[in-house]
N, C-alpha and C positions, 0 to 999 in steps of 0.2 A: 729468277722470277721476273718476267717482263711485266711492266706496268705501262699501260697506255694512259694518256692524259685523261681520256673520257671513258675508257672501257672498264670492265669489271676488274676488281683487284683479286688476286689469288692469295689465299691465306694458307699457311702451313697448318698441319694437324694440331700442333702445339698452340698456335695462335687461336685456332678455332675453338679448342678446348677451354682456353682462358676466356674467350668471348662468351661461350656458353655458360660458364660459371658466373661470370659477371652479370649476364642477362637474367640468370636464375635469381641472383641476389637482388637485382633491381625489381624483378617481378614480385618477389616475396615482400620487399619493402613497400611497394605500391599497394599490395593486397592488405598488408598490415595497416598502412595509412588509411586506406578506404574503410576498413572495419573499425578503426579508431574513430573516424569521423561519424560513422553510423551510430556507434555507441554514444558518442557525445551528443548527437541529435536526439537519441532515445532518452538519455538522461535529462536533456533540456526539456523535452516534452513532459516527462514525469515531474520535473521540478516546477514547471509552469502550470500543472494541472490543478484542479480543485480538490485534490485528494492527496493523502500522505501515504507513501509506501513505507512499510516497516518490516524488518526481518529480525527474527530471534533465532538463536542457536543454543542448544544445551552444551555448556562448556565447563564443568558438568552441570552447573546451575544455568537456568535460562538467561541468556544475555542478549541484549539488543545490539546487533552488529551493523545494522544499516537503517537510516532514516532519511527520507528524501528531503531536500531543501525546502519543499513547500510547507513544512511544518512551521517555519518561521513566518512566512507570509500569511498563512491561513490562521494560525493560532498564537502567533507571537511567542512561541516556545523555542528556546535556543537549541538548535540541532546538536551542537557540540556538548552542551550541558546534558542533554538527554542521553547521548552516547557515553559520556563519562560517568554520569550518575547511574546510568543503565536502569532508570526506573520511571516509567510512565505513571506509576502509582502515586508519585509525589504530586501529581496534578489532579488527583481524584479525591472525592469524598470517601470516607470509610465504607459507606454503603456500596459505592461503585467499585471500590477496591476488592471487596468480597466477590462480586460478580466477575470481575476481571481475573482474579486468581482461580475461581471456579472453572472458568473457560480454559485457562492454560493448564490446569491440573488434568482436565479431561483430554486435552490434546496429548499430554504426556502419556495418558492411558490408552490412546489409540483413536480418539475422535479426529476425523479428517477435516470437517468444515464446521465453522462456528460463526455466530453473530451475536453481538451485544450492543445495547445502547448505553452510553455513559455520559456523565457530565464532567467536563474538564474545566479547570480554572487555571488560567495562565498566570505568570508571575505578577502581572499588573492587576490581577483580581477579576478580569473579565471571564465570564462563564460561557461555555459552549456545550451544546448537546451534540454528541458525535455518535456515529455508527461505526463500529469496528467489525469488519468482515475478516475472518482468518481461515487459512488453509494450512494444515500440517502436512509435512513431507516426511516419509519414512524410508529407511533403507531396506534392502532385501530381507533382512532379518526381522523387520518390524520395529526397529529402534527409531525413535524420533530423530530426524536429521535437522529439520528447521521448520519454523513457522513463519509464514508470510502474511502480512496484514495490510488491509486497505482502510484507512481512517478518513471518514468524510464528515464535513460539517452538516449537521442535521438540525441546527438551531431553528431555522425558519419553519421547517416542517413540524418540529416539536411545538413551537409556538402556535401554529395553526390548529394542530390536533387539540391542544389545551383549550383554545377558544371554542372549538366545536363541542368539546366535552362540557365546557361551562354553559354554552347555549342550550345543550340538551338537558342539562341538570336544571336550568332555569325553567325550561318548558315543562318538565315533570312537576316542578313545584307549583307552577301556575295552574296546571291541570288538576293537581291534587287540591289546591286551595279553592278552585272554582266549583268543585263538586261535579263537574261535567264528566270527566273520565273518558274512557273510550269504550266502545261496545264491540263485541264480537258476535256475529250472528251465524249460527250453525244451521244450515239447511240440509234437508235430506230426510230419508225415512227413518 
């Protein structure tokens, strides 16, 4: 094989096959590296969001298998404790525990989408009103595969709704005490 100093190099079939295999491995590695970076960026986006992603799977009992890191920054609830204890119920009042269990029971029976408002209390005693949106995923036979949830802090909205309700109640009491009331005029034949 002649090789000129600046000309193209001639490769044997064996060398070319080795080079093809090597380049295939490098390409696969670069694709894997790229998808890993994209996945890390997606998880960082989720972890920095104002919501908590949660995933439960029936193993055979419903078990929490994923909680985004944002649960620690939003609610000061330890992610690792939640995954180990496997119970968001520990942070709820008995009244809200019943609603939570009711929702998940219905998911196990085939309910696809659900939403409940709950009050959580973190280990420091701080209370949060939260909204839990859930979606159940079923396999081809209709068996529950997993439930994904989105937990958002609804404390400010709950506070505003309570203030509006209180103001409406006070207005009703003022109208009732004044004797003015309201009038409805019906016109027509």
